[in-house]
N, C-alpha and C positions, 0 to 999 in steps of 0.2 A: 096776756096778749090783748091787743086792742081790737075792737070790733071795726069792721070796715063800714064807712058811711053808706047810707041807702043811696041807690042811683037816683040822679035827678032827671025827671022826665023832661024832654025837650032839648037836651044837649045832643049834639051830633053823634058823639060816641055811643050814647045809650040808645038813640033811635036806630042807629045802624045795627047795633047788636040785637035789638029786639025785633028788627025786621027780617033777620036771617031765618031760614027755615029750620036750622039746627041750632040748639042751644050751645052757648060757648062752652068748650071743653076746658077742664082745668089744665093749667100749664103742665107740661111734661117735667118730670123731676130732673134737676141738674145732676143728680147722682142717685143711683139705685143699685143695691147689691143684696142678694139673698144669701145668708150665711148657711149654705147647704153643707151637709156632712162631707167629710173627706172620703176618698175611695175605700179606706179601711173600715170606716164606719158603715158605708153602704154594704160591705161584705157581711158585717155583723147583722145589719138589718135583714138581709136576705137569709142569713143562717138562722136567725131567730124565727122568721116566718116559716122556714123549712122544718124546724124542730117541731112546730105545732102539728105539721102533717105527719112527721115520723111517729108521733105518739099514737096515731090512729092506724098505722100499718098492720098491727096484729088483727084488727077487726076487718078491714077491707082495704086492699091496696088502691083501688080506683078512688074510693072516697078519700083516702089519705092524700093522693095526688091532687084532688080537687081542693081539699082543705089547705094543703100546702101552698097552692097557687093563690088562693084567696087570701091566705094569711100573709104571704109575701106582698101582694098588692096592697093590703091594708097597712102593712108596716112601711112600705114606701110612701104611701099617701100621708101617713102620720109624720114621717120624717120630714117631708117637704112642708106640711102644714105647720109644724112646730119649729121650723127654721125661720128666725126673725129676718125682717127686711130692714136694711139701713138705707135711709133716703134723705135727701135734702131737696125740699120743694116749697115754693111760695114763701120763702123766708122762715121755714120751719125745719128743724132737724128731727126726723122720725127714726126711732129705733124700736122695732117691734111695735107694741101698742103705746109706748111712751113717746112724748113729743115735747119739744121746747123751742121757743122762738130764738132764732140765731142772734138777735139783739141782746139776749141775756147771757150769751156765751163769750168767754175770753178767747185768747189766741189758741187755736188747736195745735197740738204737737204730735208728730208721727213717732211711734215707738215700735222698734223692731229688735229682734235678737235678744241680747241680754237686758236691754232697757225694758222690753215688754215682759220678759220673765220676772224681773224684779218687781215691776208694777203690779202684776197679778199674783205675786207670791209674797216675798219678804216685805215689800213696801205697799201692801194692800191697804186701800183707803176704805174704812167701813162706812163713811158717810157719802161716798161717791155712788153714782148710779152705774152699775156694771152690766154690760151685755157682752160676756166673754164666752167664746167657744174654744174648747181645747184643741180642736183640729185646725184653728186659724192661729198662726204664729206671729201676728203683727196686729197693730191697731192704733188708735188715737186716744189722747187724753185732752179734754178741754174743760177749763174752769167754768163754773157757774157764777156769774157776777151778781145775780139777784140776792140781796142781803136777806130777804125774807124766806128764801128757799133753803131748807135744811141740807139739801144736796150740795156737796162741795165741788163736785166735778162729774163729768160723764166719761167713762172708760168703755170703749167700744172696739170689739174685734173687727178687723177688716182685712180682706185679701189685697185690697188696693188702697192702703192708707193715704198715700200721696194724693190720689184723686179725690178722696173724701175730704182731706184738709183743703184742697184747692176749691172744692164745691162749697165748703163752709165759709172760707174766706170771701169768695165771690158773693155768696148770699149775704154775708155781713156787710160788705161794701154797698150792696144794693139796698139794704134796709135803712 
């Protein structure tokens, strides 16, 4: 990725930005999605939290109820915190903690149904970067054009793959 040039003092755009009382906020993402678990997975999260409380029932039922509630809350927070965010912002494609400049990406492709199942199963690419969630049954695949990058492509789950592809194409045209 290239570094942005330092602002030049004295230009009207920089003087106007520096005179405002609030610092400029980063641009809003053109696409953002958190890959939260499915309803079935939420049931499992709550059940696992409840099981912790059930273990303590023989000792004290009030304590067991408190432990179960705390365990469920912790399990829910962990499920949300470990759900990756997929975003396109400022010419960069973010997937969890990974990021790549959209200029280094080829044409993104929407994959749903059998195509998606094949890509994450039989046609699995070991050199591709994968962010796949089993409860999301669609996604995209986009080639990495950088010859020095050992990653061949990015394969990313998405509940809205058409919107993600549109955001990537728009960001690539603006770059």
